[in-house]
VEXDREN-2710 file (C-alpha; in Angstrom, 1 decimal):
% VEXDREN-2710
k/r/px/py/pz
1/UNK/110.7/26.7/41.0
2/UNK/112.8/28.3/43.7
3/UNK/115.1/29.8/41.1
4/UNK/112.3/31.2/38.9
5/UNK/110.4/32.6/41.8
6/UNK/113.4/34.4/43.2
7/UNK/113.2/32.7/46.6
8/UNK/116.6/31.7/48.0
9/UNK/115.3/29.3/50.6
10/UNK/114.0/25.7/50.1
11/UNK/112.1/24.9/53.2
12/UNK/113.0/21.7/54.9
13/UNK/116.0/21.1/52.7
14/UNK/118.6/23.9/52.9
15/UNK/119.5/27.1/51.4
16/UNK/120.8/28.1/47.9
17/UNK/124.2/29.9/47.5
18/UNK/124.4/33.5/46.5
19/UNK/127.2/35.9/45.7
20/UNK/127.9/39.4/47.2
21/UNK/126.4/42.4/45.6
22/UNK/128.0/43.9/42.5
23/UNK/130.8/46.2/43.4
24/UNK/131.3/44.6/46.8
25/UNK/132.9/41.2/45.9
26/UNK/134.7/40.9/49.2
27/UNK/131.7/42.2/51.2
28/UNK/133.9/44.8/52.8
29/UNK/132.3/48.0/51.6
30/UNK/130.5/48.5/55.0
31/UNK/133.8/48.2/56.9
32/UNK/135.2/51.0/54.6
33/UNK/132.1/53.1/55.1
34/UNK/131.1/53.0/51.5
35/UNK/127.9/51.1/52.0
36/UNK/125.3/50.5/54.8
37/UNK/123.2/47.4/54.6
38/UNK/121.2/48.0/57.7
39/UNK/117.4/48.2/57.6
40/UNK/116.9/51.9/57.8
41/UNK/119.8/53.0/55.6
42/UNK/119.5/54.6/52.2
43/UNK/123.2/54.1/51.5
44/UNK/122.9/50.5/50.2
45/UNK/123.9/51.1/46.6
46/UNK/120.4/50.0/45.5
47/UNK/121.0/46.5/46.6
48/UNK/117.8/44.3/46.4
49/UNK/117.9/42.5/49.7
50/UNK/115.1/40.1/48.7
51/UNK/117.6/38.3/46.5
52/UNK/119.7/37.4/49.6
53/UNK/116.9/36.5/51.9
54/UNK/117.7/33.3/53.8
55/UNK/120.6/32.5/51.4
56/UNK/124.2/31.3/52.0
57/UNK/126.6/34.0/50.8
58/UNK/129.9/32.8/49.2
59/UNK/132.5/35.4/50.0
60/UNK/136.3/35.3/49.4
61/UNK/138.6/35.9/52.3
62/UNK/140.5/39.2/52.3
63/UNK/140.4/43.0/52.7
64/UNK/138.4/43.0/56.0
65/UNK/137.8/40.9/59.0
66/UNK/135.6/37.7/59.2
67/UNK/133.2/39.4/61.6
68/UNK/132.7/42.4/59.3
69/UNK/131.8/40.1/56.4
70/UNK/129.4/38.1/58.6
71/UNK/127.7/41.2/59.9
72/UNK/127.2/42.5/56.3
73/UNK/125.8/39.2/55.2
74/UNK/123.4/39.2/58.1
75/UNK/122.2/42.7/57.3
76/UNK/121.6/41.6/53.7
77/UNK/119.2/39.0/55.0
78/UNK/121.4/35.9/54.5
79/UNK/121.1/33.0/56.9
80/UNK/124.7/31.8/56.5
81/UNK/128.0/33.0/55.1
82/UNK/130.6/30.7/53.6
83/UNK/134.0/32.4/53.6
84/UNK/136.5/30.6/51.3
85/UNK/140.3/30.9/51.1
86/UNK/141.8/32.9/48.3
87/UNK/145.3/33.6/47.1
88/UNK/144.5/37.3/46.9
89/UNK/144.0/37.3/50.7
90/UNK/147.7/36.6/51.1
91/UNK/148.8/39.8/49.4
92/UNK/148.1/43.4/50.3
93/UNK/149.2/47.0/49.6
94/UNK/150.8/49.4/51.9
95/UNK/148.1/52.1/51.5
96/UNK/149.4/55.6/51.7
97/UNK/148.0/59.0/50.6
98/UNK/149.6/60.6/47.6
99/UNK/149.8/63.8/49.6
100/UNK/151.9/63.2/52.7
101/UNK/150.5/66.1/54.7
102/UNK/146.9/65.1/54.1
103/UNK/145.0/65.3/57.4
104/UNK/141.3/65.1/56.2
105/UNK/139.1/62.6/54.5
106/UNK/138.7/64.9/51.5
107/UNK/142.3/64.5/50.3
108/UNK/142.5/60.8/51.4
109/UNK/143.1/58.7/48.3
110/UNK/145.1/55.8/49.8
111/UNK/142.6/53.2/48.5
112/UNK/141.7/54.8/45.3
113/UNK/145.0/55.9/43.8
114/UNK/146.4/53.8/40.9
115/UNK/150.1/54.7/41.0
116/UNK/151.3/52.1/43.5
117/UNK/154.6/50.2/42.6
118/UNK/155.9/46.8/43.6
119/UNK/157.7/48.4/46.5
120/UNK/154.3/49.0/48.1
121/UNK/153.2/45.3/47.8
122/UNK/152.8/43.4/51.1
123/UNK/154.1/40.0/50.1
124/UNK/152.9/36.7/51.8
125/UNK/154.6/35.8/55.1
126/UNK/157.1/32.9/55.3
127/UNK/155.8/29.9/57.3
128/UNK/152.4/31.6/57.9
129/UNK/151.3/31.7/54.3
130/UNK/153.7/29.4/52.5
131/UNK/156.4/26.8/53.0
132/UNK/159.3/26.5/50.6
133/UNK/160.2/23.0/51.9
134/UNK/157.0/21.7/50.5
135/UNK/157.7/23.1/47.0
136/UNK/159.8/25.9/45.5
137/UNK/160.0/27.4/42.1
138/UNK/162.2/30.1/40.5
139/UNK/160.3/32.1/37.9
140/UNK/162.1/33.8/34.9
141/UNK/161.6/37.5/34.7
142/UNK/159.2/37.3/31.6
143/UNK/156.8/34.9/33.4
144/UNK/157.0/37.1/36.6
145/UNK/156.1/40.2/34.7
146/UNK/153.0/38.5/33.3
147/UNK/151.6/38.5/36.9
148/UNK/149.8/41.5/38.3
149/UNK/150.1/42.4/42.0
150/UNK/148.9/46.0/41.8
151/UNK/145.2/45.8/40.9
152/UNK/142.9/47.7/43.1
153/UNK/141.5/46.9/45.6
154/UNK/144.0/44.8/47.5
155/UNK/146.7/44.6/44.8
156/UNK/146.4/41.0/43.7
157/UNK/144.7/40.3/40.4
158/UNK/142.7/37.1/40.6
159/UNK/143.6/36.3/37.0
160/UNK/147.0/35.2/38.4
161/UNK/145.3/32.1/39.9
162/UNK/145.3/30.3/36.5
163/UNK/149.0/30.6/36.3
164/UNK/149.8/29.7/39.9
165/UNK/147.7/26.7/40.6
166/UNK/147.3/23.1/39.4
167/UNK/149.5/20.1/38.9
168/UNK/150.3/20.6/35.2
169/UNK/152.8/22.9/33.5
170/UNK/150.1/25.6/33.2
171/UNK/151.2/26.2/36.8
172/UNK/154.4/28.2/36.5
173/UNK/155.6/26.7/39.8
174/UNK/155.4/23.2/38.3
175/UNK/157.1/24.3/35.1
176/UNK/160.0/26.1/36.8
177/UNK/160.4/23.9/39.7
178/UNK/163.6/24.8/41.6
179/UNK/164.2/21.1/42.4
180/UNK/164.6/20.6/38.6
181/UNK/168.2/21.3/37.6
182/UNK/167.8/23.6/34.6
183/UNK/164.2/24.4/34.6
184/UNK/161.3/23.0/32.8
185/UNK/159.0/20.0/33.3
186/UNK/159.7/19.5/37.0
187/UNK/157.4/17.1/38.8
188/UNK/158.7/17.6/42.4
189/UNK/156.5/20.6/43.1
190/UNK/153.4/18.9/41.8
191/UNK/154.0/15.9/44.1
192/UNK/155.2/17.8/47.2
193/UNK/152.7/20.7/47.3
194/UNK/149.4/19.5/48.6
195/UNK/147.5/22.7/48.0
196/UNK/148.5/22.7/44.3
197/UNK/149.0/26.5/44.6
198/UNK/152.1/28.7/44.9
199/UNK/152.6/32.2/46.2
200/UNK/155.3/34.6/44.9
201/UNK/157.3/35.5/47.9
202/UNK/158.8/38.8/46.6
203/UNK/162.4/37.5/47.0
204/UNK/164.8/37.6/44.1
205/UNK/167.4/35.0/43.4
206/UNK/170.4/35.3/41.0
207/UNK/170.8/32.4/38.6
208/UNK/174.2/30.7/38.8
209/UNK/174.2/29.9/35.0
210/UNK/173.7/33.3/33.3
211/UNK/173.4/35.6/36.3
212/UNK/169.8/36.5/35.4
213/UNK/167.3/37.3/38.2
214/UNK/164.7/34.8/39.0
215/UNK/161.7/35.3/41.4
216/UNK/160.9/32.8/44.1
217/UNK/157.5/31.2/44.5
218/UNK/156.7/28.6/47.2
219/UNK/153.9/26.2/48.1
220/UNK/150.9/27.9/49.7
221/UNK/149.3/26.7/52.9
222/UNK/145.7/25.8/52.4
223/UNK/144.2/24.8/55.8
224/UNK/141.0/25.6/57.7
225/UNK/141.3/28.7/60.0
226/UNK/139.4/29.9/63.0
227/UNK/136.9/32.7/62.3
228/UNK/138.1/35.1/64.9
229/UNK/136.1/38.1/66.0
230/UNK/137.1/41.7/65.4
231/UNK/137.8/43.8/68.4
232/UNK/137.6/47.0/66.3
233/UNK/133.8/46.6/65.9
234/UNK/132.0/48.6/68.5
235/UNK/130.3/46.7/71.3
236/UNK/127.1/48.6/70.6
237/UNK/126.9/46.9/67.2
238/UNK/124.5/44.1/66.6
239/UNK/125.6/40.5/67.3
240/UNK/126.3/38.1/64.5
241/UNK/123.7/35.3/64.8
242/UNK/123.9/33.7/61.4
243/UNK/126.1/30.6/60.7
244/UNK/129.6/31.3/59.5
245/UNK/131.8/28.6/57.8
246/UNK/135.3/28.7/56.4
247/UNK/136.4/26.4/53.6
248/UNK/139.8/26.0/51.9
249/UNK/140.8/27.1/48.5
250/UNK/140.6/23.5/47.1
251/UNK/137.1/23.1/48.6
252/UNK/136.0/26.4/47.2
253/UNK/137.2/25.5/43.7
254/UNK/134.9/22.5/43.7
255/UNK/132.0/24.3/45.2
256/UNK/132.3/27.3/42.9
257/UNK/132.5/25.1/39.8
258/UNK/129.3/23.4/40.8
259/UNK/127.5/26.6/41.7
260/UNK/128.5/28.5/38.6
261/UNK/127.9/25.5/36.4
262/UNK/124.4/25.1/37.8
263/UNK/123.7/28.8/37.3
264/UNK/124.8/28.7/33.7
265/UNK/122.5/25.7/33.0
266/UNK/125.4/23.3/32.6
267/UNK/123.9/20.8/35.1
268/UNK/121.7/17.9/34.3
269/UNK/118.8/19.6/36.2
270/UNK/118.5/22.7/34.0
271/UNK/118.5/25.9/36.1
272/UNK/117.6/24.2/39.4
273/UNK/119.8/25.7/42.1
274/UNK/122.4/23.9/44.1
275/UNK/121.1/23.4/47.7
276/UNK/123.5/23.8/50.6
277/UNK/123.0/22.4/54.1
278/UNK/125.0/24.4/56.7
279/UNK/125.3/22.8/60.1
280/UNK/127.3/22.7/63.2
281/UNK/129.4/19.6/63.9
282/UNK/127.9/17.4/66.5
283/UNK/129.1/17.7/70.1
284/UNK/127.8/15.3/72.8
285/UNK/125.6/16.9/75.4
286/UNK/127.0/14.7/78.1
287/UNK/130.6/13.7/78.8
288/UNK/130.5/10.0/78.8
289/UNK/134.2/9.8/79.3
290/UNK/133.9/11.4/82.7
291/UNK/131.6/8.6/83.8
292/UNK/133.9/5.9/82.4
293/UNK/137.0/7.4/84.1
294/UNK/135.1/7.5/87.4
295/UNK/134.0/3.8/87.0
296/UNK/137.6/2.8/86.0
297/UNK/139.0/4.7/89.0
298/UNK/136.6/2.8/91.3
299/UNK/137.5/-0.5/89.7
300/UNK/141.2/0.2/90.1
301/UNK/140.9/1.2/93.7
302/UNK/138.9/-2.0/94.4
303/UNK/141.1/-4.4/92.5
304/UNK/144.4/-2.9/93.9
305/UNK/143.2/-3.0/97.5
306/UNK/141.7/-6.5/97.0
307/UNK/145.1/-7.7/95.6
308/UNK/147.0/-6.1/98.4
309/UNK/145.3/-8.3/101.0
310/UNK/145.6/-11.5/99.1
311/UNK/148.1/-13.1/101.5
312/UNK/146.1/-12.1/104.5
313/UNK/143.0/-13.7/103.0
314/UNK/145.0/-16.9/102.4
315/UNK/146.2/-17.0/106.1
316/UNK/142.6/-16.3/107.3
317/UNK/141.1/-19.1/105.2
318/UNK/143.8/-21.5/106.5
319/UNK/143.1/-20.5/110.1
320/UNK/139.4/-20.9/109.7
321/UNK/140.0/-24.3/108.1
322/UNK/142.2/-25.4/110.9
323/UNK/139.7/-24.3/113.6
324/UNK/137.0/-26.2/111.8
325/UNK/139.0/-29.3/111.6
326/UNK/140.0/-29.0/115.3
327/UNK/136.4/-28.6/116.2
328/UNK/135.5/-31.7/114.2
329/UNK/138.4/-33.6/115.8
330/UNK/137.2/-32.6/119.3
331/UNK/133.6/-33.7/118.5
332/UNK/134.7/-37.0/117.1
333/UNK/137.0/-37.6/120.0
334/UNK/134.2/-37.0/122.5
335/UNK/131.9/-39.3/120.6
336/UNK/134.6/-42.0/120.3
337/UNK/135.3/-42.0/124.0
338/UNK/131.7/-43.2/124.7
339/UNK/131.7/-45.8/122.0
340/UNK/135.1/-46.9/122.9
341/UNK/134.2/-47.6/126.6
342/UNK/131.3/-49.8/125.6
343/UNK/133.5/-51.7/123.2
344/UNK/136.1/-52.3/126.0
345/UNK/133.4/-53.5/128.3
346/UNK/132.0/-55.9/125.7
347/UNK/135.2/-57.1/124.1
348/UNK/137.7/-56.9/126.9
349/UNK/140.0/-54.4/125.2
350/UNK/142.1/-56.8/123.1
351/UNK/144.4/-55.3/120.5
352/UNK/142.5/-56.7/117.5
353/UNK/139.4/-55.2/118.9
354/UNK/140.7/-51.6/119.1
355/UNK/138.7/-49.1/117.2
356/UNK/140.2/-48.3/113.8
357/UNK/140.4/-45.0/112.0
358/UNK/138.3/-44.5/108.9
359/UNK/141.4/-44.8/106.8
360/UNK/141.8/-48.4/108.2
361/UNK/145.2/-47.5/109.6
362/UNK/146.2/-48.5/113.1
363/UNK/145.3/-46.0/115.8
364/UNK/148.1/-44.3/117.6
365/UNK/146.1/-43.8/120.7
366/UNK/146.2/-46.3/123.5
367/UNK/144.1/-47.5/126.4
368/UNK/141.5/-45.0/127.3
369/UNK/142.0/-43.1/124.0
370/UNK/141.2/-46.1/121.9
371/UNK/138.0/-44.5/120.9
372/UNK/139.7/-41.5/119.3
373/UNK/139.4/-41.2/115.6
374/UNK/142.3/-40.1/113.3
375/UNK/141.7/-37.6/110.4
376/UNK/143.7/-39.7/108.0
377/UNK/147.1/-39.5/106.5
378/UNK/149.1/-36.3/106.0
379/UNK/151.6/-35.3/103.4
380/UNK/153.9/-32.3/103.3
381/UNK/154.5/-30.5/100.1
382/UNK/157.1/-27.8/99.6
383/UNK/156.4/-24.8/97.4
384/UNK/159.4/-24.4/95.1
385/UNK/158.8/-20.7/94.6
386/UNK/158.4/-19.4/98.1
387/UNK/159.9/-22.3/100.1
388/UNK/156.8/-22.7/102.2
389/UNK/156.1/-26.0/103.8
390/UNK/152.4/-27.0/103.4
391/UNK/150.6/-29.9/105.1
392/UNK/147.7/-31.2/103.2
393/UNK/145.0/-33.2/105.1
394/UNK/143.2/-35.9/103.1
395/UNK/139.8/-36.8/104.4
396/UNK/138.8/-40.4/103.7
397/UNK/136.1/-41.0/101.1
398/UNK/134.0/-42.5/103.8
399/UNK/134.2/-39.4/106.1
400/UNK/131.0/-37.7/106.9
401/UNK/132.5/-34.3/105.7
402/UNK/131.2/-33.1/102.3
403/UNK/134.6/-32.5/100.8
404/UNK/138.3/-32.6/101.5
405/UNK/139.7/-29.8/103.6
406/UNK/143.0/-28.3/102.5
407/UNK/144.7/-26.0/104.9
408/UNK/148.2/-24.7/105.8
409/UNK/149.5/-25.6/109.2
410/UNK/152.8/-23.9/109.1
411/UNK/152.0/-20.6/107.5
412/UNK/153.9/-17.4/107.8
413/UNK/153.2/-14.2/105.8
414/UNK/155.6/-14.0/102.7
415/UNK/158.7/-12.0/103.4
416/UNK/158.1/-9.3/100.8
417/UNK/159.2/-5.7/100.9
418/UNK/156.5/-3.6/102.6
419/UNK/156.2/-0.4/104.5
420/UNK/153.7/0.6/107.2
421/UNK/152.8/4.2/107.1
422/UNK/153.0/6.5/110.2
423/UNK/151.8/10.0/110.8
424/UNK/155.4/11.3/110.0
425/UNK/155.1/9.6/106.6
426/UNK/152.0/11.6/105.9
427/UNK/153.8/14.8/106.6
428/UNK/156.7/13.6/104.5
429/UNK/154.3/12.9/101.6
430/UNK/153.2/16.6/101.8
431/UNK/156.8/17.9/101.7
432/UNK/158.0/15.5/98.9
433/UNK/154.8/15.9/96.7
434/UNK/155.0/19.7/97.0
435/UNK/158.7/19.8/96.2
436/UNK/158.3/17.5/93.2
437/UNK/155.4/19.6/91.9
438/UNK/157.3/22.8/92.1
439/UNK/160.4/21.3/90.5
440/UNK/158.3/20.2/87.5
441/UNK/156.5/23.6/87.3
442/UNK/159.8/25.6/87.4
443/UNK/162.1/23.4/85.3
444/UNK/159.6/21.9/82.9
445/UNK/161.3/18.4/82.9
446/UNK/158.3/16.6/81.7
447/UNK/160.4/14.3/79.5
448/UNK/162.1/12.9/82.6
449/UNK/158.7/12.1/84.1
450/UNK/157.7/10.2/80.9
451/UNK/160.9/8.1/80.9
452/UNK/160.6/7.3/84.6
453/UNK/157.0/6.4/84.2
454/UNK/157.6/4.2/81.2
455/UNK/160.3/2.0/82.7
456/UNK/159.0/2.1/86.2
457/UNK/155.5/1.0/85.2
458/UNK/157.0/-1.6/82.8
459/UNK/158.3/-3.6/85.8
460/UNK/154.9/-3.3/87.5
461/UNK/153.2/-4.4/84.3
462/UNK/155.4/-7.5/84.2
463/UNK/154.8/-8.3/87.8
464/UNK/151.1/-7.8/87.9
465/UNK/149.8/-8.9/84.5
466/UNK/152.3/-10.4/82.1
467/UNK/154.2/-12.8/84.3
468/UNK/151.0/-14.2/86.0
469/UNK/149.4/-14.5/82.6
470/UNK/152.3/-16.4/81.1
471/UNK/152.5/-18.8/84.1
472/UNK/148.7/-19.4/83.9
473/UNK/149.0/-20.1/80.1
474/UNK/151.9/-22.6/80.6
475/UNK/150.0/-24.4/83.3
476/UNK/146.9/-24.5/81.2
477/UNK/148.8/-26.0/78.4
478/UNK/150.6/-28.4/80.8
479/UNK/153.9/-27.0/79.7
480/UNK/156.2/-27.0/82.7
481/UNK/159.6/-26.3/81.2
482/UNK/159.2/-22.5/80.8
483/UNK/158.3/-22.2/84.5
484/UNK/161.3/-24.2/85.8
485/UNK/164.5/-22.4/86.9
486/UNK/167.3/-22.5/84.4
487/UNK/170.1/-24.8/85.4
488/UNK/173.0/-22.5/84.3
489/UNK/171.9/-19.8/86.8
490/UNK/171.2/-21.9/89.9
491/UNK/173.0/-21.7/93.3
492/UNK/174.9/-24.9/92.6
493/UNK/176.1/-23.8/89.2
494/UNK/177.2/-20.4/90.5
495/UNK/179.1/-22.1/93.4
496/UNK/180.8/-24.5/91.0
497/UNK/181.9/-21.6/88.7
498/UNK/183.1/-19.5/91.6
499/UNK/185.5/-22.3/92.5
500/UNK/186.9/-22.4/89.0
501/UNK/187.2/-18.6/88.9
502/UNK/187.5/-16.5/85.8
503/UNK/185.3/-14.1/83.8
504/UNK/182.3/-16.5/83.5
505/UNK/182.3/-17.0/87.2
506/UNK/182.2/-13.2/87.8
507/UNK/179.4/-12.8/85.3
508/UNK/177.3/-15.6/86.8
509/UNK/177.9/-14.2/90.2
510/UNK/176.6/-10.8/89.2
511/UNK/173.6/-12.2/87.5
512/UNK/172.8/-14.3/90.6
513/UNK/173.2/-11.4/92.9
514/UNK/171.0/-9.2/90.7
515/UNK/168.3/-11.6/89.5
516/UNK/168.5/-14.7/91.6
517/UNK/167.0/-17.9/90.2
518/UNK/165.1/-17.1/87.0
519/UNK/162.8/-19.0/84.6
520/UNK/162.3/-18.6/80.9
521/UNK/158.9/-17.1/81.8
522/UNK/160.6/-14.4/83.8
523/UNK/162.7/-13.4/80.9
524/UNK/159.8/-13.5/78.5
525/UNK/157.7/-11.3/80.8
526/UNK/160.5/-8.7/81.1
527/UNK/161.1/-8.6/77.4
528/UNK/157.4/-8.2/76.6
529/UNK/156.8/-5.6/79.4
530/UNK/159.8/-3.4/78.7
531/UNK/159.1/-3.7/74.9
532/UNK/155.6/-2.3/75.4
533/UNK/157.1/0.4/77.7
534/UNK/159.7/1.4/75.1
535/UNK/157.1/1.5/72.3
536/UNK/154.9/3.7/74.5
537/UNK/157.8/6.0/75.2
538/UNK/158.8/6.3/71.6
539/UNK/155.2/7.2/70.7
540/UNK/155.2/9.8/73.5
541/UNK/158.3/11.5/72.0
542/UNK/157.6/11.2/68.3
543/UNK/153.8/11.7/67.9
544/UNK/152.3/15.2/68.6
545/UNK/149.4/14.9/71.1
546/UNK/149.7/11.1/71.3
547/UNK/146.8/10.9/73.8
548/UNK/144.5/10.7/70.8
549/UNK/146.0/7.3/69.9
550/UNK/144.2/4.3/71.4
551/UNK/147.4/2.4/72.0
552/UNK/148.9/5.3/73.9
553/UNK/146.1/6.0/76.4
554/UNK/145.2/2.3/76.9
555/UNK/148.8/1.4/77.7
556/UNK/149.1/4.4/80.0
557/UNK/145.9/3.4/81.9
558/UNK/147.0/-0.2/82.2
559/UNK/150.4/0.9/83.5
560/UNK/148.7/3.1/86.0
561/UNK/146.6/0.2/87.1
562/UNK/149.6/-2.0/87.7
563/UNK/151.4/0.8/89.5
564/UNK/148.5/1.3/91.9
565/UNK/148.4/-2.5/92.6
566/UNK/152.1/-2.6/93.3
567/UNK/151.9/0.5/95.5
568/UNK/149.1/-0.8/97.7
569/UNK/150.8/-4.2/97.9
570/UNK/153.9/-2.5/99.3
571/UNK/152.6/0.4/101.3
572/UNK/150.3/-0.4/104.3
573/UNK/148.4/1.5/106.9
574/UNK/148.7/0.3/110.5
575/UNK/146.1/2.5/112.0
576/UNK/143.0/4.4/110.9
577/UNK/144.5/7.6/112.4
578/UNK/147.3/7.5/110.0
579/UNK/144.9/7.2/107.1
580/UNK/142.9/10.2/108.4
581/UNK/146.0/12.4/108.7
582/UNK/147.1/11.3/105.2
583/UNK/143.8/12.2/103.6
584/UNK/143.5/15.5/105.4
585/UNK/147.0/16.5/104.3
586/UNK/146.2/15.5/100.7
587/UNK/142.9/17.5/100.8
588/UNK/144.7/20.7/101.7
589/UNK/147.5/19.9/99.3
590/UNK/145.0/19.7/96.4
591/UNK/143.2/22.8/97.5
592/UNK/146.3/24.9/97.6
593/UNK/148.0/23.8/94.4
594/UNK/144.7/23.9/92.3
595/UNK/142.8/26.9/93.6
596/UNK/145.3/29.1/95.6
597/UNK/148.4/29.0/93.4
598/UNK/146.6/31.0/90.6
599/UNK/146.5/33.9/93.0
600/UNK/150.3/33.6/93.6
601/UNK/151.8/32.8/90.2
602/UNK/152.8/35.5/87.7
603/UNK/150.4/34.6/85.0
604/UNK/147.6/33.3/87.2
605/UNK/148.4/29.7/86.4
606/UNK/147.3/26.8/88.6
607/UNK/150.5/24.8/89.3
608/UNK/148.6/21.5/89.5
609/UNK/146.8/22.0/86.2
610/UNK/149.9/23.3/84.5
611/UNK/152.0/20.3/85.5
612/UNK/149.1/17.8/84.8
613/UNK/148.9/19.2/81.2
614/UNK/152.6/19.2/80.6
615/UNK/153.0/23.0/80.9
616/UNK/149.5/24.1/79.9
617/UNK/147.9/24.6/76.5
618/UNK/150.2/25.4/73.5
619/UNK/151.2/29.0/73.3
620/UNK/151.1/29.2/69.5
621/UNK/148.1/29.8/67.3
622/UNK/146.1/26.6/66.4
623/UNK/146.7/27.2/62.7
624/UNK/150.4/27.5/63.3
625/UNK/150.5/24.2/65.3
626/UNK/148.6/22.4/62.6
627/UNK/151.4/23.4/60.2
628/UNK/154.3/22.8/62.6
629/UNK/153.2/20.5/65.3
630/UNK/156.7/19.9/66.6
631/UNK/157.4/23.6/67.2
632/UNK/158.4/24.4/70.8
633/UNK/155.4/26.8/71.2
634/UNK/153.0/24.0/70.1
635/UNK/154.0/21.6/72.8
636/UNK/152.0/21.3/75.9
637/UNK/148.4/20.4/76.7
638/UNK/149.1/16.6/76.8
639/UNK/148.2/14.9/80.0
640/UNK/151.3/14.0/82.1
641/UNK/151.6/10.3/82.4
642/UNK/150.8/10.2/86.2
643/UNK/147.1/9.8/85.7
644/UNK/144.4/7.9/84.0
645/UNK/143.1/9.4/80.8
646/UNK/140.2/8.6/78.5
647/UNK/139.6/10.7/75.4
648/UNK/136.2/12.4/75.2
649/UNK/133.9/10.2/73.1
650/UNK/132.3/11.7/70.0
651/UNK/133.8/15.2/70.6
652/UNK/135.6/16.5/67.5
653/UNK/137.4/19.2/69.6
654/UNK/139.3/16.4/71.4
655/UNK/140.3/16.6/75.1
656/UNK/140.5/13.9/77.8
657/UNK/138.8/13.1/81.0
658/UNK/141.6/12.7/83.6
659/UNK/142.0/11.1/87.1
660/UNK/145.2/11.3/89.0
661/UNK/146.8/8.2/90.4
662/UNK/146.9/9.8/93.8
663/UNK/143.1/9.9/93.8
664/UNK/143.2/6.2/93.6
665/UNK/146.0/5.1/96.0
666/UNK/145.0/7.3/98.9
667/UNK/141.4/5.9/99.2
668/UNK/142.9/2.5/98.2
669/UNK/145.0/2.6/101.4
670/UNK/141.9/2.8/103.5
671/UNK/140.2/0.1/101.5
672/UNK/143.2/-2.2/101.9
673/UNK/143.3/-1.4/105.6
674/UNK/139.6/-2.2/106.0
END
């Protein structure tokens, strides 16, 4: 019904495709000044605009800009334009007037003359339009001369497509594959060239066999491109408001076959039109990743500060337990003195009549203290790992207390490396952080940062997660052997070997000095942790934009978590004044390097943002970087691994929400102090 009535729109479903007006196949006549499709113009070559009302125009790429094509389609009444890649768009002609001294439009025939030669052909560009490493052919002269590159307008004759595309020998590039020794039947081009199309490069190659001239043809790139605007269009011109879409040559071949087949009545539905739905890819309205990175940052600050005060909490609990037991002892002693006096008055104070402790053991008190009550037996247990002597008090089952009380009576904080910050350290932080940031900005040594981060965080990963997890698992399985020290690297074994002397003694001595006593769990934790770190580092150097890989950003965030925990466990605040000075210094540090440095740098770059994104966004065109992702100008834009990163969820354009480790550890110092 839509086809017979002439309407191009099917309400509620989509639009039907249409082709440009006759004589304007590339929809570039307006850009040349040959037509005018605006409402009040009479120079429209008698085009019936009702045939294009609310349609989707299918237009090949080439001859004029994308914006010119879209503007002409909009003036024709179309609601969308689909620009498809074409091999003809890769060629051009060096338009010149036949009369060199022509200075007026009357004698201008640059785009109408028909005496151009192959010297006037603008051949496709190497790397931009084709890649010989993906497929290369050498065409004999006879086959080359059957191709036409001088047809007007544009030069390239679209009838060449049938001889330069496909995977069969109908494609001259498959038939005369350069990878095939003497010529015909080559399959390498067909397998290597993804686009199934080749472009004649305009370069001649002499054959080694007979000295004949052959003509080079290489695999054509066929990728999506950005529909850039045209700065040559006057600003007073109307804005393009219709949808504009670009599809590749392969996609266009499929679509055009379906559309033309339907128009010719070849489809099963008779002359019913093909209906197209043109839509914009979904982008989330809200950045959920920003909320997640904030929540993760809060969690890391809490868990790291909580973990840093673990030893203090143990000491505090032990002190509270001791005070509670002393209070109960004092209360029991006062109550026992009264009861003991009455016993002595009634029983005369004989030895067998002395009050007994609830453990039925003889009392150590005498005379007037006979009424005192003991708390039971004690036993000392030595911690093999830290060498701490612990005294465990066992309450008798008949005691009035609800449960046994376990406390440490000989507790001292573990002798671990730690540093208490002072105001001078805060100033030193400003100097060192500024220097490091400037060094990274000037020398671009981001690879060094990745290496240091990978191996530095691997140790923190082993200490905070892997080793405790393995120990917990062994104890859960009641498997004690992996958590026992190896006998060949004990103090006694090293002493014995040192007496004997020799190479073995020196090796054991070095291992003992460097590692000390170790367990199989220690070795397993280091192997696992540094193995994960090495894999992460290999991914960082071999995969372009690795932040899109789940493994990469998850490991980076876990490494950052462990580094924050280790930092807050080592670095301590000793006064709130130091914390205030540190945060004030960091505040002005961030303000300067984020917002002030763009006013001072040559290209208006923010030093902080530039370093955080590994030198800023890529300098090359996105299409070039899609073809050659390892090109030097395509590097950059990846978050430097000194921060937490979570990719934006549901956003096809990519990107990450980022949070620096400094934004975690600085507030974490105050939390740990509190």
